[in-house]
C-alpha positions in Angstrom: 288.9 107.3 20.6 286.7 104.4 21.6 284.7 104.7 24.5 283.6 101.9 27.2 280.8 102.1 29.5 281.3 99.5 32.5 277.5 98.3 33.6 277.2 97.2 37.1 275.6 93.7 37.2 272.4 93.0 39.4 273.3 89.3 40.0 270.1 88.5 38.4 268.7 87.1 35.3 266.0 87.6 33.0 263.7 84.8 31.5 266.7 83.8 28.8 268.6 83.4 31.7 270.4 87.2 30.4 272.6 88.7 33.0 270.8 91.8 34.0 272.7 95.3 34.4 272.3 98.9 35.2 271.1 100.8 32.3 269.6 97.5 30.9 266.1 98.3 29.0 263.8 95.6 30.3 260.1 94.5 29.4 257.9 93.9 32.2 254.9 91.6 32.0 253.0 91.8 35.0 249.9 89.0 34.7 248.3 90.1 38.0 248.1 93.7 37.3 247.6 92.8 33.3 249.9 95.1 31.8 253.4 95.6 30.2 256.2 98.2 30.6 258.9 98.8 29.3 261.5 101.0 31.2 265.4 100.7 32.6 267.1 99.4 35.6 268.7 101.9 37.8 270.6 101.8 41.1 268.9 104.2 44.2 269.3 103.7 48.0 271.3 100.6 48.0 269.1 98.5 45.3 268.7 97.9 41.3 265.6 99.3 40.8 262.8 99.4 38.0 259.9 102.0 37.3 256.5 100.1 37.7 253.6 102.2 36.4 249.9 101.7 38.1 247.2 103.8 36.8 248.9 107.1 36.7 251.1 106.4 39.6 255.0 105.4 39.1 256.7 103.0 41.5 260.3 102.1 42.0 260.6 98.5 42.6 263.5 96.3 43.3 264.3 94.7 40.3 264.6 91.1 42.5 260.9 91.4 43.5 259.7 91.9 39.7 261.4 88.6 38.8 259.6 86.9 40.9 256.4 87.7 40.2 256.2 88.5 36.4 258.0 87.7 33.5 261.4 90.1 32.7 263.1 90.2 29.7 266.4 92.3 28.5 265.5 94.1 25.2 268.8 96.5 24.8 270.1 99.2 27.3 270.5 102.7 27.4 273.8 103.3 25.7 273.5 101.5 22.7 269.3 101.7 22.1 268.4 104.9 23.6 265.2 104.9 21.3 263.8 102.1 23.1 262.9 104.5 26.2 261.4 107.5 23.8 258.0 106.5 24.3 258.5 106.1 28.2 259.7 109.6 28.5 257.1 111.3 26.4 
């Protein structure tokens, strides 16, 4: 039996015009903070969010705000590429 997982679209696209879905793993490059993070897109409090780490603190930020101010690239998703998040969860 084949398992099918439906992923909700955020309505947004990354730098390559790839549609971003809940559960996607994205690379976020922030030039203002001079850092790069890899994390998953998730739904919380009515918004699609992404965790941004600054110093030792983690903030959930709406993915739409991140796209406006930096570069975002879909590199996989949590179902087909869980290994992309292994270093994040450690």
